[in-house]
Each structure stands twice: as C-alpha cells, then as structure tokens.
C-alpha positions as CSV (number, residue, x, y, z in Angstrom):
1,M,16.6,-11.4,-20.4
2,S,13.1,-10.4,-19.6
3,L,12.1,-10.3,-15.9
4,T,8.6,-11.4,-14.7
5,V,6.4,-9.0,-12.7
6,E,7.1,-11.2,-9.7
7,Q,10.8,-10.9,-10.1
8,I,10.6,-7.1,-10.5
9,A,8.4,-6.9,-7.4
10,E,10.8,-9.0,-5.4
11,E,13.7,-6.7,-6.4
12,A,11.6,-3.6,-5.7
13,L,10.7,-4.8,-2.2
14,S,14.3,-5.2,-1.3
15,L,15.0,-1.5,-1.9
16,P,15.1,1.0,0.9
17,S,11.8,2.6,1.8
18,E,12.6,6.0,0.2
19,A,13.5,4.3,-3.1
20,R,10.3,2.2,-3.0
21,A,8.2,5.3,-2.4
22,L,9.9,7.0,-5.4
23,L,9.3,3.9,-7.5
24,A,5.7,3.8,-6.5
25,D,5.2,7.5,-7.4
26,R,6.8,6.9,-10.8
27,L,4.6,3.9,-11.5
28,A,1.5,5.7,-10.4
29,D,2.4,8.7,-12.6
30,S,2.7,6.3,-15.6
31,L,-0.9,5.1,-15.3
32,D,-3.4,6.1,-17.9
33,P,-5.3,9.3,-16.7
34,L,-8.6,7.5,-17.4
35,E,-7.5,4.7,-15.0
36,E,-6.5,7.3,-12.4
37,G,-10.1,8.4,-11.9
38,Y,-11.3,4.8,-11.6
39,T,-8.5,4.0,-9.2
40,R,-9.3,7.1,-7.1
41,T,-12.9,6.0,-7.0
42,L,-11.9,2.6,-5.8
43,W,-9.7,4.0,-3.0
44,V,-12.4,6.4,-1.9
45,N,-14.9,3.6,-1.7
46,E,-12.3,1.4,0.2
47,S,-11.5,4.2,2.7
48,L,-15.2,4.8,3.3
49,R,-15.8,1.1,3.9
50,R,-12.9,1.0,6.4
51,R,-14.1,4.1,8.2
52,D,-17.6,2.5,8.5
53,D,-16.1,-0.7,9.8
54,V,-14.4,1.2,12.6
55,R,-17.4,3.3,13.4
56,N,-19.7,0.2,13.5
57,G,-17.3,-1.7,15.7
58,H,-16.4,-4.3,13.2
59,V,-12.7,-3.4,13.4
60,Q,-10.8,-2.6,16.6
61,T,-8.2,0.1,16.1
62,I,-4.8,0.3,17.8
63,P,-2.4,3.2,18.3
64,G,0.0,3.9,15.4
65,D,3.1,3.2,17.5
66,E,1.8,-0.2,18.5
67,A,1.0,-1.0,14.9
68,L,4.4,-0.1,13.7
69,S,6.0,-2.1,16.6
70,R,4.0,-5.2,15.5
71,I,5.0,-4.8,11.9
72,R,8.7,-4.4,12.8
73,Q,8.4,-7.6,14.9
74,M,6.9,-9.5,12.0
75,F,9.6,-8.5,9.6
76,S,12.5,-9.1,12.1
77,R,11.8,-12.8,12.4
C-alpha cells in the first residue's frame, strides 16, 4: 500500500519532537544540492523580510516564553 504525502505528514506530526527534528534533518539532507542553494536564498530573503517587518513596526514581537505559552495553549485544546 502506498501512502499519500498527507498521510505521511500526519504520521510524522504525531512523532515526538526529537524524532520530528531527526526526520526533518534527514529529509533536508536528501534534497538536491542545487535546490539547497535556492532554498537557502529563499530563507535568507524571508528572514530579511521578517526582520524589516519588525524594524518598520509592521509586526509586534512578544517574548519567547509568552509565544511558547500561547502555542502550548493552542495545542492543548
């Protein structure tokens, strides 16, 4: 039986966080090296855009502890 990408993702998301991190690393390592440069460029551009959004006041930051608390509350419902 062949699993769909959605089924695989659902199963992967049910793993403990350390297992998900290991899986993410293995998947990232499997990417074509040419795609890696492109992906890195996309992430650099995204991080610069986010930085600029914070600096220009378009995004309000919150302390990390508060962000984690909010996320935990969202997933505990």
